[in-house]
C-alpha positions in Angstrom: -31.6 -14.0 32.3 -31.1 -13.3 36.2 -29.4 -10.0 37.0 -26.5 -12.2 38.3 -26.3 -13.7 34.7 -26.4 -10.4 33.1 -24.0 -8.5 35.5 -21.6 -11.3 34.4 -22.4 -11.2 30.6 -21.3 -7.0 30.8 -18.1 -7.8 32.7 -17.6 -10.2 29.8 -18.2 -7.9 27.1 -15.7 -5.1 29.1 -13.1 -7.5 29.2 -13.7 -8.4 25.4 -13.9 -4.8 24.1 -10.9 -3.5 26.3 -8.9 -6.4 24.5 -10.3 -5.1 20.9 -9.5 -1.5 21.5 -5.9 -2.5 23.1 -4.7 -5.3 21.2 -6.7 -6.1 18.2 -7.6 -3.1 16.7 -4.3 -1.9 16.1 -3.6 -5.0 14.6 -7.0 -4.9 12.6 -5.9 -1.5 11.2 -2.4 -2.5 10.3 -3.9 -5.4 8.3 -6.7 -3.0 6.7 -3.9 -0.1 6.0 -1.6 -2.7 4.0 -4.4 -3.9 2.0 -5.6 -0.7 0.9 -2.0 0.2 0.0 -1.0 -2.7 -2.0 -4.3 -1.7 -3.6 -3.0 1.6 -4.5 0.1 0.3 -5.4 -1.6 -2.0 -8.1 -4.2 0.5 -8.9 -1.3 3.2 -9.8 -2.6 6.0 -7.7 -3.5 6.8 -4.2 -7.4 6.2 -3.9 -8.3 7.1 -7.0 -5.7 9.5 -7.7 -3.7 8.7 -10.8 0.0 8.9 -10.4 2.2 11.1 -12.9 3.3 8.9 -16.1 6.5 7.6 -16.1 9.2 8.6 -18.8 9.8 5.0 -20.1 6.0 5.4 -21.6 5.5 8.7 -22.5 9.2 9.1 -24.4 10.6 5.6 -24.6 14.5 5.5 -25.7 14.8 3.4 -29.1 16.7 0.8 -27.5 13.9 -0.1 -25.5 11.2 -0.7 -28.0 11.0 -3.1 -31.0 10.1 -1.9 -35.1 7.3 -4.2 -36.5 9.0 -5.6 -39.4 6.2 -8.0 -40.7 2.7 -7.9 -40.7 -0.3 -6.0 -40.5 1.1 -2.9 -38.4 4.4 -2.9 -40.3 6.7 0.0 -39.1 4.8 0.6 -35.9 6.5 0.5 -32.7 5.8 -2.5 -30.4 5.7 -2.0 -26.7 8.0 -4.1 -25.0 7.2 -5.4 -21.1 9.5 -2.5 -19.8 7.4 0.1 -21.8 4.0 -1.8 -20.4 4.7 -2.3 -17.0 2.8 -0.6 -14.1 4.3 2.7 -12.4 6.4 1.9 -10.0 6.0 -2.2 -10.1 9.6 -2.5 -11.8 10.8 -5.5 -13.1 10.7 -7.3 -9.7 7.6 -5.8 -7.9 9.5 -5.5 -4.9 8.1 -2.3 -3.7 4.4 -3.4 -3.6 5.5 -6.4 -1.6 7.8 -4.7 0.6 4.5 -2.9 2.3 4.3 -4.1 6.0 3.3 -3.6 9.2 6.4 -2.4 11.4 4.3 -2.2 14.7 0.9 -2.4 16.1 0.4 -2.1 20.0 -0.4 0.8 22.8 -2.6 2.2 20.1 -0.3 2.9 17.7 0.3 1.4 14.1 3.4 1.7 11.8 3.3 0.9 8.2 6.6 0.6 6.2 8.6 -0.3 3.2 10.8 -3.1 4.3 14.1 -2.3 3.5 15.0 -5.7 3.7 13.3 -6.0 0.1 16.5 -3.5 -1.1 19.4 -4.5 -0.3 20.9 -2.6 -3.4 20.4 0.5 -2.6 20.8 2.4 1.1 18.2 5.0 0.2 14.7 4.8 1.7 13.5 3.6 -1.7 9.9 3.5 -0.6 9.9 6.9 1.0 11.5 8.7 -2.0 9.1 7.5 -4.2 6.0 8.1 -1.7 7.1 11.2 -1.0 9.0 12.9 -3.6 12.2 12.9 -2.9 15.6 13.3 -4.2 16.9 10.1 -5.8 20.0 9.0 -8.0 23.9 9.2 -7.6 25.5 12.2 -7.8 23.8 15.7 -8.6 20.5 13.1 -9.0 16.6 14.4 -9.8 13.7 14.7 -7.5 11.5 11.9 -7.9 8.2 12.8 -8.3 6.0 11.9 -5.7 3.9 8.8 -6.5 2.4 8.3 -3.0 1.1 5.0 -2.3 1.0 4.9 1.7 -0.4 8.1 4.0 -3.7 8.9 5.5 -7.2 9.3 3.5 -10.6 9.6 4.0 -11.1 6.2 2.4 -8.7 4.6 4.5 -10.3 5.6 7.5 -13.5 4.1 6.0 -12.2 0.8 5.5 -11.0 0.6 8.7 -14.0 1.8 10.5 -16.2 -0.9 8.5 -13.9 -3.5 9.7 -13.8 -2.5 13.3 -17.7 -2.2 13.3 -18.0 -5.8 11.7 -15.6 -7.0 14.7 -17.5 -4.8 17.5 -20.8 -6.4 15.7 -19.1 -10.0 16.2 -18.5 -9.6 19.8 -21.9 -8.2 20.6 -23.6 -10.5 18.8 -21.9 -13.6 20.4 
């Protein structure tokens, strides 16, 4: 490689690195964050820290359960789908599916739960669960915090791994 070719190669790398850090990196970070937050949601906790159990499973109302009247477990209470469902998934799973990248530009990434998914509610549904805020009508109640979005060392590690992979891809062209 001639000195001119080497200098041209360095200029090309400089342009690619600049593009990576200004434009591509925020998008990559957003994609990784959404993936990790949706995984938290399905795992029922925040990066391994389990959420507080829901009342529907620990103390279900009688009308939501069914008593077995025949077979080997006669008299046993059978858990219905309503009682077995994962925490925060609800009947629709809308909250988990609503996790999206709102914007990823100028070195900033915003992840949110898209309110379009919750036309039945004017409340910031995802925020209420994520931060443990007041919920319900009238006097309402304070929702226990079940965080699924936020900063965490495991998230940063996943982002660094993906950015490192992208850097190696650029360097090894």
